[in-house]
Every structure is written in C-alpha cells, then in structure tokens.
N, C-alpha and C positions, 0 to 999 in steps of 0.2 A: 504494500500500500504506500502511496506517496505521503510524505511526512514533512513537518517543519519542527525544529527543535529550538526552544526559547531559553532553556536553562541547562547549559553545559559549559564546564570550565576548560579552557584550553590547556593549562598546565595539568589539570586533573585528568586529561585525556591521553597523557603520554603513556604508551605501553612499556612494560618492562624491557622489551627488546630494544626500544629506542633509548631508554634511560641507560641501559648497559653500554650502548654505542657511544652516548655522550660522555659517560664516566670514563670510558677507555680513551676517548679522544682527548680529554682534558686531564687524564691521570688523577681522577678523583676516586677516593675510596668510598665504597658503599657497604652496607651490612652483609651483602653477598656479592661474590664476584663471578657467579654463573647465572645463566638465564633461569634455570630451575630454582636456584636459591632466591633470586629476585622475585620470581612468581610467588613463592611461598611467603616472602616478606611483604609482598603487596596485599596479601589477603587481610581484609579489614579485621581488626580486633577491638579497638576502642578509639575515642576521639584523639587522645594524645598520640597514639600510633599513626592515625590518619594525618595529624599535623606534622609528625616526624617525616612521613613519606613526602608530604607536600614541600617541606623545606629542603629535603634532599634533592627533589626534582629541581627546585629553583636553583640550588647550588650548582647543578650540572649544566645549567644554561649560562654559558660564558661569553658567547659571541653572537652577533645578529644571525649568522647562518644557522645556529642551533634553533633559533626561534622560527626561521623559515622552514627548517626541516620538520619540526613538530607540527607546524600548521599544515604543511602539505600532507603529512601522514594523517592528521585529523580529517582533512577534507576527503582523502581517499576512503577513509572508513565511513564517513557520512554518506558519500556517494554510493558505496556498496549496500547501504541500507535504504536507498531511495529517499534520503533526507535531502530535499531540494533546496532548503534554506535553513541556515543556522544563525542564531544570535548568540554569540560566544562571549562568555565572561572571561576577562583577562585582567591580571593584577600586576601592573607594571612596576609599582613601587618596590615590591619584594624583589623582582628581578634586578632593578636598579641598585638596591642595597647590597645584593649578593654579588653582582658582577660589574656594576658601574656602567652598564649599557644605557645610553641616553634614551629617553622616551622616543624622540624623533627616529632614532635608529631601530628601536624595537618595532615601532609602527610601520616603518618602511619594510622591514623584513616580513611582517605579517601581511602587508599589502601585496608584496611580490607573490606570496603564496595564494592570497585571496584572488588576485587577478588570474593566476595560473589555474585555479580551481574553476573559475568562470569559463575560461577559454577551453580548458582540456576536459573537465568533468561535467560542465554544464550546470553547476550548482553555485549558489551564492552564500555569502556569510557577511555579517556585520559584527562590530565589537561593542560590548558593554564594558567600559573601563571601570573596574571596581577597586576597593581597598578592603583590607581585613580590619574590622573595627577595633580589635584588641591590639593591633600592631601599629596604629597610626595616631599621630598627634593632630590637634585641630589645624595647626599650620601646615602639616603634611597633607591633610585632607584637602585643603584649599589648593595646594600645589597639584595634587592628582586631578582636581576639578579643572584646573587650567590646562593640564595635559590633555584631558578628555576633550575640552573645548577646542584645543588646537587641532584635533583630529576630526572635528565635525566636517562632514562633506568629503572626508577621505577615509571612509570605512567605519568611523565611530558614530554610533547612533544613541547610545545609552550611557548612563552613569549609575553605578551600583555600589552596594555595601554588603560585604559578606562577613564571615567569621563568627565567633562565639558571641551569642546575643546577651548572655547573662552578665550584668554589670556594665554593658556598653549600649545604652539605649539609643535609638535613632536620633533623638532630639539633639544629641551632642554634635551631629553632623549637618545640622540645618543650614549653616552658612555655606558649606561646600555645595550642598544640593541646590540651594537658592541660586548660587552662581551658575551652576551647570544648567539648571532649568531655564534661567534667563537667557542663556546663550542658545537654547533650542534643543538640549539633550533631554531624552526621556529619563524619568526617575524610576529606577528598577532595583530597589533594595530587597535583600533577603529579610524575612521576618516570619515569626510564628513557626519556627523550627525547633530550636533549643530553648525557646522561651514562649510564653503563652500569648494571649490576645493583646496584652498591653503593648507588645512590640509591633504588632500590626497596626493598632490604633496610632502609635507614634509615627509609623511610616506613612500612614495616610494623612495625618494632621500636620506633621512637621516637615515631611519630605515630599508630600503630595505625590505619592507613589502612583505610577501609571499601571504597573503590574506588581504583584507580590511574588518574590521568590520563595517557594514552599507555601507558607500561609495556612498549613493544615490545622494548626492549633486554634484557628478561628472557631472550630467546632465547640469550644468551651464557652462561647459568649453569644447569646442570642441576638443582642443588639448589633454586634459586629457582623454576624451572619446576614442580618437584614441590610446593613450598610453595604456590604460587599455585593449582595444580590441586587439591591436597588441600583447600584452604580455599575454593576457587571464588571467589577475589577477582576482581570484575569489572575488566576492562581497558577503558578508554575510548579505543579506537583511532581515530586520525584520519589516514587513509592519504595524502590529498593534502598535508596539512600536513607529514607525514613526508618526502615527496618534496621539497617546497619548502625545508625546513630541513635537507636533506642527511642526514637519518637513514638514508635509502636513496637510491640514485642515480636510480631510476625506479620506477614502480608495479609493473612486472612482476617487480622484484627484492624487493618487499615481503615481510616475513616472515609476513604474515597467514596464508597456507595452512599454514605450519609451526606457528603458534600454535594454529590450529584442530585440526591433527593431534595436537597435544600434549594436547588436551582442556581447554584454557584457556577461561575465560568471557569471550567477546568481545562488545563492543558497537561500533557504527560511528557516527562523529560527524564534524562539519565544522570544529570549532575556531574559526577566524576567517574565515568564508565569503568575503566580497568580497576580502579581502587575498590569499587563496589561489585566487581565481577558481573557487570551488566552492559547492555547496549540499549538503545532506544527500542530496537526490535524485541530484545528480551523483555523490556518493560511491558510492551503490549501483550506478548505471549504469556507472561506471568499473570497479568491481570485477567486475561481470558480464562486461564486455568483456575485462578482463585475465585473469580466472581461470575464467570459465565456471561460476560457482557456480550450483547448482540453486536453485529457488524455496524448497525446504525450508531451505536455509542462510540465505537472506534472511529467511524467517519466523522462524528461530531468532534471528538478530541482533535483529529487532524485539522478540521476546518477551523476550530477554535484557535489553534496555534497559528494558523495562517492569518486569520483575521486580526489576531492580537499582535502580529508582527509589526515591525517598523518599516516594512517595505513601502515604496510609493504606491499610491492608490491604484494606478493602472497596472502595475506589476502584480499586486495582490489580486485584483479582479481577474487578470489573465490566468494566474495560477489557480484561483478558485474554480474557474470553469474547467481547467485541466484536471484538477483533483476530482471533481464530480464525475467527469467522463471516465476517469480511471476506476473510481469506485463502482460505477455502473458496469464497467467491463468485468471487474472482479466478481460482482454479484452474478453476472451471466455465466462466468466460468464455473462458479461454485454451485450453480443450479444444474 
C-alpha cells in the first residue's frame, strides 16, 4: 500500500551495518565490533540504553559525507516500503556538538541525498529540525530555531522538540517556537509520550502545535480529547515505540482503538525503526494482527498522513488521487 510517514528520526534510522561502517571509517570504538554483536546491542532494553545507542550513533557521524550516506540509505529503505513521502526529524545540535559539522554543511549533505532520492527513487522527504529538550539551553534552542529558519525553502518545513518530557515542559521553549513559527515553520513537538496530558496541553497552548508527536496519553483527559477532536490535530502514533518505552505494556493493550473510537486524527509511524526492531510496514502488519483492522482503516491512516503532511496543496491533491487509485486496485486484487 502507498504510505506517507510523518514521525521518523533520521539518526534513529541508521542500521547496525551502517553504524559499523562509520565506526570503522573513523576508528571509533563501539560496544561490539561485529555486525552480530551490534545487532544484539541494538535490541531495545530501556530508555537509558536507547539514549546510549543514540549518542553512539551521533559520535560516529564525523563528516558531511556520513550524513549523506545515512540519508541515502534511509531513502532506499523508505522507497522499498512504498513510502512516497517522509517528514524526517533531524537533531543537528547533537551532531554539531559531537563533530563540529556546521549546520549549513549538515543540511547540504542531507539535501544532496534528498534530491538524489527524488530523481532516482521517485520519493520525497522534508526535514523537521528538532532538539532534545533535556540537552538544550534556552539560548541553544533559539540558535536551533535560527538554523531551522535558514533552511526554510531548502528542505526544512518543521520545527520540533523531542527527548524526555518529565521535568522539561514545552513552555520552556516558547521563545524558540514563536521565532520559528513567525518565520513560517510548522510547530511539531513530541508530547504525551513519557508524560501525560499536561505536556500536550502545553504544546498546544504555548507552542501552538500543528501536529503532536505521539500524543497517546491524551486518553487520560476528556477535555483534551475533545480539544484534539474538535480541532482535528493530527497525532503521530508510533505503536511499537510505545511498547518499547513502556507507555503501554504490550501492543494488545495499546490505546489506539480507543483513540480511533474517540474520533481523533490518527497517523501511524515507526519512530526509530532499527532501534525498535520495526519498519512502517511492520507497524501496519502488527496492528492488523493485534486489532483486526479493516482495509478501510488502513487506507484512512495512509490518507490521514498524506493530508497532514506539509506538502504543497497541488502535490498533496495529486498524491491523494494516486493513493485512492492504488487502494482501489489492491481491493480488486484481494477480491
């Protein structure tokens, strides 16, 4: 089925094979020096381990060509899943602190790969420039906002906020988001993942969020559910990620069916695919097995993601017609 993905991290999409290649290129020691060992190390255990992997990945990105390589590999994998457009979260400040690569050079490397993907693979991507809330000062957040603004019209469409929510409320980053929004960037913070409804309320009221990354903890607040439903704020739901990060104990306990029943605007995403041993294709298959969703629901997920994307109107409309025709063809084949 044709798909759009709105919540996937570029650094979190690096496969163990590529990480080993980068580590060997730059003579960087990792917890394992074989592919099999790295695959075992990649298996998610808890949030500190997840953060350890993320920082190790960032340390192995030393030159712009590394960024171009991981972006090309990401796009190949998206194309193989028939993901025709991706809005990709990227955290440049961490890379800058680890390697000293200037943002201009980071963006240029990504754009070389992005244009290659359009020409060679026939798929598109844009960037959401984000920051990890627990690792950034207010001054640094304004710098990242300026970086994102400098990329507007050159592949950058959104400004985001990731990381561990507890103790780092969205209100702390209002100035940076105000600056980014005033320049024309979409506000796309993570919220309602490791913290409850108050994080989502803060993202709506202080950051004027256009979409919410995750957002599943809204289920705890009836007033918030009504607000999200009335405004049809898209939620970027990442089911396997939620299981791994203990937002829910297992997939069968996920609140997704309840969110759908509440009339909320749902999109499905993979977050950090190799770290959570998933892909976007896997997410759809796991949901089919866990909940027995109909093809109509999966088509709605795909169309929701397309309609919530930041693509130009004419591109969105063209793709919507293409999606509907492809789903019609799939129905005929399955009958």
